[in-house]
KOLSEMAR-148897 format. One line per 2 residues: number of its first residue (from 1); for each residue x, y, z of N, C-alpha, C. Coordinates in steps of 0.001 Angstrom, whole numbers, plus 500000, padded with zeros to 6 digits. Example, Ala and Ser with C-alpha at 12.3 -4.5 7.8 and 13.67 -1.06 7.14 Angstrom:
! KOLSEMAR-148897
1) 513190/494310/507800/512300/495500/507800/513200/496700/507800 ~ 512850/497750/507080/513670/498940/507140/512900/500030/507870
! end
This chain:
! KOLSEMAR-148897
1) 529842/540622/506186/528991/539534/505863/529573/538183/506239 ~ 528782/537347/506777/529232/536034/507169/529771/535304/505940
3) 531058/534826/505933/531582/534203/504788/530825/532928/504393 ~ 530059/532343/505298/529314/531083/504994/527978/531381/504401
5) 527560/532565/504351/526214/532921/503877/525906/532427/502441 ~ 526891/532572/501568/526626/532196/500153/526907/530720/499885
7) 527377/529967/500863/527627/528524/500679/526385/527777/500528 ~ 526343/526890/499592/525203/526025/499337/525038/524987/500501
9) 523826/524656/500841/523628/523626/501879/524000/522305/501263 ~ 524675/521453/502013/525072/520189/501468/523834/519326/501423
11) 523740/518471/500370/522628/517610/500200/522521/516588/501358 ~ 521337/516171/501662/521202/515129/502758/521790/513811/502276
13) 522226/513090/503231/522825/511694/502864/521675/510792/502477 ~ 522036/509713/501751/521029/508713/501384/520267/508206/502619
15) 520985/507946/503649/520352/507481/504863/519273/508458/505420 ~ 519597/509720/505340/518661/510763/505791/517425/510828/504950
17) 517701/510698/503629/516601/510769/502637/515639/509566/502841 ~ 516198/508365/503025/515441/507185/503167/514613/507239/504502
19) 515263/507769/505587/514610/507888/506874/513442/508883/506752 ~ 513597/509958/506034/512583/510920/505821/511377/510278/505047
21) 511774/509550/504018/510758/508845/503170/509880/507925/504031 ~ 510607/507092/504890/509881/506129/505668/508980/506840/506741
23) 509453/507930/507359/508622/508624/508287/507363/509125/507680 ~ 507497/509630/506427/506344/510113/505700/505359/508932/505414
25) 505925/507820/505046/505140/506615/504657/504342/506119/505884 ~ 504942/506218/507066/504218/505741/508292/502925/506516/508603
27) 502855/507791/508137/501717/508548/508363/500570/508166/507521 ~ 500810/507371/506495/499717/506957/505578/499554/505438/505568
29) 500179/504778/506586/500087/503310/506694/499218/502909/507823 ~ 498447/501881/507650/497648/501326/508812/497818/499872/508918
31) 497336/499346/510060/497217/497842/510224/495786/497441/510041 ~ 495500/496435/509244/494139/495911/509036/494047/494610/509819
33) 493310/494556/510877/493198/493320/511727/491804/492638/511408 ~ 491834/491314/511306/490638/490597/510982/490463/489466/511932
35) 490333/489827/513199/490100/488811/514189/491110/487786/514278 ~ 490717/486500/514379/491694/485429/514543/492429/485061/513265
37) 492003/485694/512133/492634/485423/510871/493886/486266/510610 ~ 494346/486990/511683/495606/487732/511483/495451/489125/511015
39) 496559/489741/510526/496549/491091/510205/497357/491331/508894 ~ 496995/492361/508216/497708/492778/507033/497913/494331/507122
41) 498401/494917/506069/498617/496361/506010/497470/497016/505209 ~ 497449/498259/505301/496464/499077/504524/497064/500433/504209
43) 496569/501044/503150/497031/502343/502681/495905/503343/502708 ~ 496168/504485/503371/495223/505590/503337/495170/506178/501873
45) 494042/506035/501268/493823/506426/499892/493405/507867/499690 ~ 492605/508370/500655/492030/509703/500418/491859/510394/501854
47) 491820/511716/501831/491685/512431/503067/490403/512170/503869 ~ 489363/511747/503162/488091/511514/503752/487839/510089/504283
49) 488921/509313/504422/488770/508050/505166/488745/506779/504389 ~ 488930/506843/503048/489010/505612/502279/490358/504949/502400
51) 490339/503616/502573/491572/502856/502792/491605/501663/501853 ~ 492703/501375/501266/492912/500267/500411/493724/499171/501095
53) 493266/497938/500847/494049/496765/501304/493760/495609/500323 ~ 494258/494414/500635/493985/493257/499826/492634/492614/500154
55) 492007/492046/499169/490812/491274/499419/491000/490132/500389 ~ 492085/489429/500178/492288/488262/501053/492576/488609/502532
57) 492880/489867/502788/493098/490359/504161/491804/490526/504861 ~ 490691/490935/504169/489487/491298/504823/488319/490367/504493
59) 488531/489223/503861/487455/488469/503368/486636/487751/504511 ~ 487143/487682/505714/486418/487183/506843/486350/488151/508003
61) 485283/488110/508769/485259/488843/510044/485056/490336/509920 ~ 485139/490975/511116/484912/492369/511253/486292/493055/511230
63) 486414/494070/510443/487755/494675/510255/488021/495847/511178 ~ 489196/495858/511807/489635/496908/512652/490892/497488/512038
65) 490805/498803/511847/491975/499521/511343/492706/500277/512437 ~ 493980/500008/512542/494807/500675/513591/495857/501529/512911
67) 495987/502799/513418/497065/503651/512998/498272/503270/513797 ~ 499494/503682/513313/500692/503341/513966/500864/503952/515355
69) 500005/504995/515670/500055/505654/516937/499139/504882/517977 ~ 498444/503817/517502/497717/502988/518359/496195/503205/518312
71) 495703/504240/517634/494284/504503/517536/493595/503519/516643 ~ 492485/502925/517108/491739/501922/516352/490423/502468/515903
73) 489954/501936/514673/488693/502310/514136/488006/501093/513477 ~ 486753/500953/513604/486065/499953/512821/485941/500338/511431
75) 486135/499451/510472/486179/499829/509061/485352/498905/508238 ~ 484105/499246/507856/483328/498408/506981/483986/498300/505582
77) 483777/497147/504976/484260/496891/503590/483202/497579/502621 ~ 483677/498521/501884/482792/499280/500932/482699/498552/499629
79) 483810/497911/499172/483801/497220/497925/484953/496218/497927 ~ 484774/495145/497130/485867/494117/497063/485923/493557/495636
81) 487133/493273/495192/487321/492787/493842/488374/491622/494005 ~ 487817/490412/494018/488680/489234/494210/489650/489104/493067
83) 489265/489428/491864/490085/489207/490681/491298/489995/490684 ~ 491365/491211/491407/492585/491940/491529/493098/491956/492933
85) 492449/491184/493871/492782/491132/495237/492811/492464/495934 ~ 491792/493228/495695/491637/494539/496310/490360/494690/497104
87) 490417/495489/498094/489251/495819/498927/489375/497254/499347 ~ 488216/497901/499383/488078/499321/499755/487328/499433/501112
89) 487989/500076/502098/487411/500287/503436/487108/501738/503688 ~ 486320/502061/504675/486018/503409/504991/485927/503579/506486
91) 486644/504551/507019/486568/504879/508443/486094/506319/508591 ~ 485436/506560/509782/484991/507864/510089/486031/508497/510931
93) 486829/509368/510427/487930/509988/511099/487639/511456/511331 ~ 487886/512040/512454/487481/513396/512809/488284/514484/512074
95) 489380/514174/511369/490151/515127/510632/490573/514586/509335 ~ 491159/515421/508477/491636/514986/507168/492794/514078/507352
97) 492796/512943/506648/493853/511971/506674/494925/512365/505640 ~ 496084/511738/505776/497147/511991/504798/497424/510786/503922
99) 496902/510869/502691/497093/509744/501757/498468/509708/501184 ~ 498860/508569/500622/500127/508531/499954/500000/509285/498708
101) 501110/510016/498336/501162/510585/497010/501289/509473/496015 ~ 500723/509613/494822/500712/508474/493836/501320/508888/492530
103) 501852/507956/491830/502354/508164/490513/501738/507078/489566 ~ 501794/507284/488245/501235/506420/487271/502221/505252/487087
105) 501767/504063/487452/502648/502934/487336/502940/502495/485835 ~ 502233/503150/484896/502549/502938/483439/503971/503394/483169
107) 504521/504280/484008/505787/504955/483748/506926/504144/484329 ~ 506632/503081/485063/507712/502318/485678/508606/501642/484662
109) 509840/501335/485119/510846/500627/484324/511493/499468/485114 ~ 511805/498368/484458/512513/497336/485151/513899/497850/485625
111) 514237/497439/486826/515465/497980/487413/515313/499127/488344 ~ 514122/499759/488344/513817/500835/489111/513732/500525/490626
113) 514265/501386/491534/514236/501166/492944/512788/501086/493452 ~ 512595/500189/494437/511238/499969/494998/511353/499711/496452
115) 510472/500215/497239/510499/500096/498748/509141/499550/499138 ~ 509111/498502/499871/507929/497847/500362/507773/498098/501931
117) 506564/498503/502345/506368/498796/503755/505113/498007/504209 ~ 505268/497356/505395/504112/496586/505862/504423/496055/507218
119) 503776/494891/507633/503841/494350/508947/504146/492867/508926 ~ 505221/492482/508305/505490/491040/508113/505671/490334/509508
121) 504973/489200/509693/505007/488476/510950/504786/489371/512150 ~ 503943/490348/511980/503560/491253/513109/504533/492381/513385
123) 505602/492494/512637/506552/493563/512851/506032/494812/512168 ~ 505497/495754/513018/504765/496907/512521/505768/497947/511784
125) 505357/498283/510592/506160/499284/509861/507452/498846/509444 ~ 507547/497548/509024/508808/497018/508583/509035/497390/507129
127) 510268/497736/506827/510653/498238/505449/511649/497289/504762 ~ 511371/496985/503530/512311/496240/502709/512468/496963/501364
129) 513676/496711/500722/513962/497439/499505/514486/496485/498424 ~ 514254/496854/497190/514750/496096/496115/514613/496810/494825
131) 514451/496100/493716/514243/496732/492403/513011/496086/491799 ~ 512438/496718/490778/511423/496173/489975/512017/495114/489062
133) 511567/493890/489191/512226/492815/488479/511542/492568/487155 ~ 510183/492795/487055/509556/492648/485795/508155/493317/485897
135) 507600/493665/484722/506308/494229/484591/505493/493391/483581 ~ 504343/492934/483959/503588/492054/483078/502189/491864/483555
137) 501642/490733/483212/500283/490372/483584/500231/488935/484118 ~ 499283/488659/484985/499141/487263/485496/497711/487138/486141
139) 497234/485952/486323/496005/485713/486975/496159/485538/488455 ~ 495468/486367/489222/495479/486212/490629/494472/485201/491164
141) 493456/484959/490332/492385/484060/490719/492019/483242/489443 ~ 492017/481897/489588/491844/481077/488408/490571/481254/487716
143) 489565/481884/488384/488219/482100/487797/488205/483373/487047 ~ 489233/484158/487125/489219/485547/486483/490272/485616/485419
145) 490288/486731/484739/491343/487001/483722/492547/487459/484321 ~ 493465/487899/483443/494765/488405/483930/494664/489831/484346
147) 495643/490298/485132/495715/491702/485606/497124/492163/485496 ~ 497337/493513/485336/498689/494005/485352/499321/493774/486745
149) 500584/493430/486756/501271/493260/488085/502693/493833/487919 ~ 503222/494177/489104/504625/494481/489276/505337/493429/490094
151) 506386/492890/489562/507204/491906/490308/508442/492600/490852 ~ 508763/492330/492095/509859/492997/492757/510536/492025/493675
153) 511954/492214/493839/512668/491414/494752/512739/491959/496123 ~ 511976/493051/496452/511850/493532/497811/511229/492442/498672
155) 511867/492102/499771/511411/490970/500612/509976/491199/501127 ~ 509071/490236/500911/507673/490275/501414/507464/489022/502242
157) 506558/489135/503202/506102/488052/504058/504679/488291/504466 ~ 503982/487260/505054/502644/487404/505517/502624/488672/506471
159) 501733/489602/506239/501685/490828/506976/502024/492014/506061 ~ 502709/491789/505012/502960/492797/503993/501753/492985/503101
161) 500858/492017/503048/499710/492182/502174/498950/493443/502416 ~ 498627/494157/501319/497798/495378/501496/498732/496638/501662
163) 499992/496420/501857/500888/497520/502095/501400/498182/500786 ~ 501982/499325/500945/502422/500094/499742/503756/499643/499202
165) 503835/499713/497848/505123/499626/497165/505409/501044/496661 ~ 506564/501579/496956/506880/502993/496783/508082/503075/495883
167) 508137/504235/495143/509338/504552/494319/510354/505343/495183 ~ 511414/505754/494555/512467/506417/495272/512082/507798/495833
169) 510931/508322/495382/510480/509623/495873/509361/509444/496915 ~ 509110/508172/497300/508076/507876/498283/506649/507873/497734
171) 506525/507851/496455/505177/507888/495801/504695/506447/495646 ~ 503382/506253/495830/502782/504919/495731/502787/504468/494281
173) 503362/503277/494021/503341/502643/492688/502594/501433/492625 ~ 502234/500816/493851/501473/499616/493796/501086/499212/495227
175) 500231/498183/495285/499796/497570/496529/500302/496136/496545 ~ 501111/495803/497515/501666/494461/497660/500680/493392/497997
177) 500793/492256/497396/499962/491079/497738/500792/489830/497969 ~ 500502/489125/499098/501182/487891/499390/500415/486653/498959
179) 499385/486799/498164/498434/485709/497878/499095/484636/497139 ~ 500203/484879/496378/500781/483951/495544/502088/483381/496074
181) 502854/484206/496858/504124/483737/497339/505100/483627/496234 ~ 506206/482825/496439/507208/482678/495474/508410/483528/495771
183) 509345/483476/494928/510671/484196/495164/510506/485671/494954 ~ 509515/486157/494045/509393/487518/493760/508068/488034/494393
185) 508103/489246/494894/506844/489814/495442/505991/490333/494333 ~ 504703/490321/494576/503741/490858/493536/503020/492089/494057
187) 502876/493023/493264/502099/494195/493643/501141/494522/492488 ~ 499936/495085/492897/498980/495533/491894/499286/496972/491645
189) 499569/497353/490404/499953/498717/490058/498953/499822/490456 ~ 499491/500992/490721/498659/502046/491237/497522/502411/490257
191) 497719/502337/488935/496691/502725/487978/495489/501701/488057 ~ 495796/500415/488347/494685/499447/488438/493932/499717/489712
193) 494620/500018/490827/493950/500330/492087/493126/501596/491998 ~ 493628/502618/491340/492943/503883/491178/491664/503673/490383
195) 491673/502860/489321/490484/502624/488548/489431/501888/489312 ~ 489870/500930/490127/488931/500203/491083/488289/501205/492023
197) 489074/501966/492711/488536/502901/493707/487632/503888/493018 ~ 487926/504481/491905/487089/505487/491265/485731/504883/490889
199) 485777/503677/490325/484528/503014/489913/483634/502791/491142 ~ 484227/502355/492216/483418/501929/493378/482833/503179/494115
201) 483706/504261/494221/483210/505487/494865/482079/506071/494005 ~ 482217/505996/492667/481244/506607/491800/479887/505921/491927
203) 479942/504590/492305/478736/503827/492472/478026/504160/493876 ~ 478790/504851/494727/478211/505183/496029/477853/504015/496858
205) 478680/502999/496886/478369/501774/497583/478346/501980/499131 ~ 477429/501243/499713/477476/501069/501219/478381/499793/501518
207) 478534/499501/502799/479310/498354/503154/478742/497054/502506 ~ 479649/496195/502077/479235/494963/501445/479830/493803/502265
209) 479188/492615/502055/479681/491392/502685/480668/490763/501766 ~ 481808/490277/502318/482843/489628/501532/483074/488183/502124
! end
């Protein structure tokens, strides 16, 4: 018998684990282009073509969704919620898409590792890392009430808007938004986004003007 048969496989290095995590994330990440108003990121939410991004990314113009392999699709806005800076898009894709695995953001803790993925300043699939700095509430729009938010020190810039905030296992914990700026990044927790999507899909909305 080969003396190495019973030896345990060595665990992957942290670098290999993070590389694998990022490669999986790229399969569920898109670019949301809005004509001359620039571009943001988007997250594949379901296998049947629903995509989440920020309201402020899609509030003007005709939306084009691009996968990281270069394929483009027109994406009508199905629903929008300015008070939480969320928008729901829908594309007609010929096969099942790969959504991000999600976890309940209610379970998050301050100090937990967080990974932000997006397209800052046009750099496609750019990754930044940090920790969750605080969990709380704030108003994203002065005409609306407060909403749950995640604050993180993972570096964000224009183009990160609408992109995923992930935990150490690559699960979606929030959607980043650059609407406020400041030293800390802001993300809308996954449970807030899930409630928005569920409500809008249940209503069976067609495309709406934003």
